[in-house]
N, C-alpha and C positions, 0 to 999 in steps of 0.2 A: 190437660193439654196434650194433643196428639204429637208424637215425636216426628221430626222430619225424617224423610227417607235418607238412607246413606248409600253410598256406592264405593267401590274400590277402584282406585286409579293407579295405573302403572307409573312408577317414577322414571322409567326409561323412555317409553314411547308415548305416554299420556293416554293410552287406551283405558277404557273403564269396563267394569264388570259388576253386575248386581250382587255378587257374593264373592267371598274370598276364595282364591285358588292359589295353589302353590306355584303354578306356571301361568304366565300371562298369555291369554289366548290370542293376543295380537302380535307380539314380537317374540314370544317363546322364552323370555327371561324368567329366571326363577326367583321367588321371594321378593318381588318388587311391587306387589299390590298393597296399597295403603288405604286405610279407611278415611273417607272424607264425606262431608255433608253434600247430598245431591244438589246440583244447581237447579234453580227454578226455571220456569219457561222463559223463552226469549223475550216475550212481551214484558215480563217483570224484571228481567236482569238489567235492562238498559233504561229503566223508567226515569233515571236521573239525568239523562243526557240533555234534556231540555233546559236544565238549570246550570249547565257548565259555565265556568268563568271564561270571559273573552280572552283571546290570544293577545299577549302584550309583548312589547319590545323590551329586551333585557335592560338596556340602558335607561329606560323610562320607569322601571319599577322602583318605587320608593321603598328604601330600606331603612331600618332603625336598629339601634343597638338592642340586643336581646336582654331584657331585664332579668337579673339573677337575684336569688335570695340565698344568703349564706346559711349553711346548715348548722353552724356552731362548732363544726369540726374542721379546723383549718386545713389539715392534710387531705380530708375528703373533698373539700372545696377545691383544692389544687388539682386533684385528679379529675374532678368534674369540669374544670375550666373556670371556676369562680363561684359556683353555687348551683342550685337547682333552677330549672327554667319551667315556667308555666306551660303545661301541655307536653313537656318532655317526658320520654319514657326511658328509664335506666334499667339495664339488666346487670346484676352483680352475681358472680359465681365464685365458688371456692370449695375447698375440701370441708367435710363435716367437722364441726367443732373449731373452725379457724377463727370465728368471731363475726360472721356476717350479721346474724340477728342482734348481737350485742351492739355493733356499730350503728345499725339502723334504728334500734330502739333509743340509743343516745341521741341520734340526729333527730328522730321524731319528737323526743321530749324537748329538745332545744327549739325546734321549729314551732312547737305548739304554743310558744309564748307570743308568736306574731301571726299565726295563721291556723286554720282548722286542720287537724291531723286525724287520719284514720289508719290503724294498724290491723291488717287482716292476716290472721295466722291460720294455716291449715295443718301445721305439724304439731302445734302445742295447744293446750287449752288456755283460756283467759287467765286462769289461776297461775299457770306456769309462767306466762308473760309477766304477770304482776309480781311474782316471786323474783324473777330476774331483775325487774325494775327496783325492787326493794334492795336487792343485793348490790346493785350499782349505785344506790343512793339517789335515785330519780324520784321526784314526787309524782309525776304522771297525772297531775290534776286535770289537764286539758287534752290528754291523749285518749281518743276513742279506740276501743278494741272490739274486734269481731272474730270469733272462731268459726270459720265456715269454709267449705271446699266446693260448694255448688256455685257454678258460674252465674246462673240465673239469680240466685239469692245475693250474690256479691254485687252484681250490676244493680239490683234493686236497692241495696244498701248504699251504693255510691250515689244513686239518684236522690235518695232520701236525705243522706248526710251532706252531700255536695262538698267534700273536703277539698282543700287546696293542695294537700300532700297526702299520698296514700302509699302504703307498703303492702305488697302481696308476698307472703312468706309461706310456701314457695309456689312457683308456677306449676311445678310437677305434681302438686297435690290437688290442684283445681281440676274439676271435670265439668263437662257440659251434659245436661240430660238429653240433648239432641243426638248425642253419639253413644253407641253401645260399647265402645272400647273402654278399657280400664284407665283410671287416672295415671298420668305419666307417659302414656303411649304417644306416638308421633302425632296422630290425629288430634288427640285431646290437647296437647301442649300447643300445637299450631293454632287450633281453633280458639282456645281460651286466650292466648296471647293476642291474637288479632282482634277479638272482641274487646278486651280490656284496653288495648291501644287505641282502638276506634273511639271508645268512650272518653279516654284521657284527652285525645285531640279535640273532640267536640266540646267537652266541658272545661277545658283548660286546667285539668288537674295534673300536678306533677306526680308521676307514678314510678315506683321502684319495684321491679320484679326480682325476687331471689331465685337463682337457678342452681340446680345440682350439677355436679361435674362427674365425668366418667373416671375410670381408673387411670386413663391417660392424661387427665387434667383438663380435658376440654369440656365445654358445656354440653350437658345431656340434652337430647331432644333434636328436632330437625334444625338444619343449618339456617333455615329461613327465620328462626327465632332471633338470630343476631342481626338479620337484615331488617326486621320489622322495627326494632327499637332504635332510639337515637344515640344511646351511649351504652357501651359494654365495658364493665369493670371486672377485673380478675383479682381475687384475694389470694395472695401468695404468702408463703412462709411455712416454716416447720412448726407443727403443733408442740414440739418439745422446746422451741425457742420462744422467748417473750416478744419478739419483734415480728411485725406483719407488714406486708407491702400491698397497697391497692394500686393496680396498674390499669390505665385506660388504653384499650386497644382499638376503640372506635368512639368517636365523639363528633356529632354533627354541629355542636355548639362550642368546640374548643379544640385544643391540640391533642394529638394522640401520643401515647407512650409517656404521658405524665404519670408520676407516681406519688403516692402519699405514704408516709412511713409512720407506723403506729407501734406503740409498746403496750402489751397486755398487762394490766395491773389489777389489783383487787377491786378497783372501782371502774373497771372496764377499759376500753382502748383510749390511750392518750397519744396525741400527736407528738412526734419527735422533731424538735426545732432544728437540731443539727444532726442530720442522719449520717454525715460522714464519720462521726465519732463511733458509730456501731459497726462500721465496716473496716475500722482500723484496730488491729490488735495492740495491746499495751505491753510492748517489750521494754524491759529496763534498759537494754542496750541493743543496737542493731544486730540482727542475726542473719547468717547466710541464707540465701534463697527467698528473701522477702523484698518486694518492690511495690511501691505505692503508685496507683494509676488514677488519673483524673478522667472519669467517664461521664457521659451525659445521659441522663434519664429524662427525656422530654426537654424542658427548658432548664432543668436543674443540674448543675455540675456536682458530682459526688466523688469523693476520694475513697477508693477501695483498695485494700491491700491484697496483692497477688502473692501467694506462697507457692514455692516449688521445692520439691524434694527429688534429688537425683541419687539413686542408690544402685549398687552393683546388681545386675540381673543375671538371668541364666541364658540359655540358648534362645528363648523367646521372651525378650524384654517387654514389659507392660507399659502402656501409655494410657494414663487415666487422668481425667479432668473433671472437676466439680465446679459448676457455675460457668464453664466455658465449653466451646465446641470441641469435641474430641478429635474430629477430622482435621480441624484447623491446627490443633496441637501437633499432629503428625506432620503436617505441611511445614510448620514453623521449625520443627526439629531438622527437617531436610534442608531448609534455607540456612539454618545456623551452621550445619556441617559443610555445605557447599561454599558459602560465601564468607564465613568467619572462621572456618577451620576448627570448630568446636564439635566434637563427635560424641554422640550419646547412643551409638549403635548397640552397645552391649550393656546399657544401663536402663533400669526402671525409672520412668519419669512420672511424677505425680504433681498435678497443678490444682490449686484450690483458690477460690475467691472467698475471702473471709466474710462472715456474716450471713451466708446463705443467699447472697444476691446473684442474679443471673446476668452475665454480660454477653451481649450479642454483637456489639459493634467491633469492627476490626481495629479501632484505635488502641485496643488492649495488646496488640501484637508485641510492640516494643517492650512493654513492661514484663510480659510473659518471658520473652527471650532473656532479658537482663536478670530476671529471677532465676531462671534455669542455669544461666552461666555463673551466677553467684553461688548457687548450691553446688555446682560441679567443682568450682575452684575452692569452695570453703571460705570465701571472702564476703563479708557483709558490705552492703552498700552504705554510704555515709548517712548519718542522721539527717533527716529533713530532705530526703531525696525523692523526686517524683519523675515519672516518664510517661509518655503517651505517643502514639503514632502507629500507622499501619505499615506493615512490612510486606513487600511484594516478593514474588518468586525470583526476581532478578537480584534481590538483595537490597533494593532501594527502600528508603523510609519515606512514606507518603504522608502528606499533611492530614490532620484531623479537623473536622468542622468545629468552628467557634473556639479556636485555640486560645484566643485572648481571654475569654471568660474562664477557661480551664486554669490558665496561669494565675489570674486574679484570685480565683477561689483558693488555689494552693498557697499563694502568698498570704491571704487573709488568715489561713489556719496555721501559719508559722513555718511552712516549708521554705527551704533556702536554696536548694540545688535542683535544676531541672534539665533533663535531656529530651529535646523535642525535635520534630522535623524542621528542616531549614525554612520551609514555607510558613511555619507557625511562629517563627522567631519574631518578637515584637519590634517595631521600629523605635519605640521609646522604651527604656529600661523599666522593668517592674521593680518597685521598691522592695528590698529585702530578698530578692530572688536572683541567683546567678544562673544564667541560661546557657546551655551548650546546644547549639544547633548542629544537626548531622543530616547527611544525605543518604548514607548507606549504613547497613547493619554493622559492618566491620569498624566504621568510624565510631559508632555508639559503643562498641565493645572496648575500643581503645580509649575513649573518653572516660568510661567507667573505671578502667584499670588505672588511669592517671589519678582518679579521685580516691581510690582505695589504697 
């Protein structure tokens, strides 16, 4: 079969060139020409216009609930929004060795009991996949495996097997014979992902693409890769820790920022039913500089321990945070000094979120400040204490979204004292929980001093 012609298109101006050049001949930009398959003639490009769907009114379109199939991994289903969707394309990325292939092999084995499954591996041989399955205790009697990296052969296998669920591990290893660039290049990844997505949509196959990540932790390849797919999942966690997080950052069939929590065991990844337990350290007695926060990850409230250490510094004190934004820490220290009279100008301040979780919501502000204040005074917060709320530059404590759910989750886990924004104070008392509502940061400091 003759190869299709390729051309090089400028990512800045869209101009094309028959060969690669360091400088775009149209706009003069450097290193912007990218390989792509040459477009056909105009007569063939728009041959499908005659069969387009009629224009419809939005209110008249009949909609139905999207049917979902559980994967057998409850935490993965939570991140996906309830399960896999027929014709849906999922992109999952993460660091090497984090557990992507392990989780998907477990999900494929579970799904094979109710649908046809095909596992396509481009990084390992079939024997290596079988060895992993044996190690995980999976029988794999109905899981079909193909070791292939040619896109054309993969598409042929998909048409012949017609699976309901398919895994491509990984998209960076797949290449099309129509392009001359190497596997993993921008042109190859974009073209292969588009072809596989087109097949999944037309055949109704649930497709999962495994993607590599760069050293910055972002998905490798063109940004259009994330726009093509329906769902993007990130595998987070430290390879030295046994816990992993799967976070949804895009989902056309469910909520974003949902997370699934897993523990790596000898038999693979197991879902964690009570993830708050792994984010709370087990102190025999309350210690100074520790405050528990109720944060939201998607629709799930989680209890996370915030630890702070204030120590004497030199002429250039350090501000270091792990799991929280460093710039926000510097801003909160200025608010603490200006409005509560607590100065850390000549002190080193270290803040850490226990368990390796990353907290991006501003509702952590109040817990961070109370932990810093406790470390500076050397006074521990009372046992069973929680706090949440955003702190503004004027010293006001602003409400956090879905405060009632946060309080109920804390009470369910046995916490007894809470300092929350006044707007989050419940109208009806929460059983077993004493709530102190505050409007300003100095009120929160005074309330804590009265408790210790």
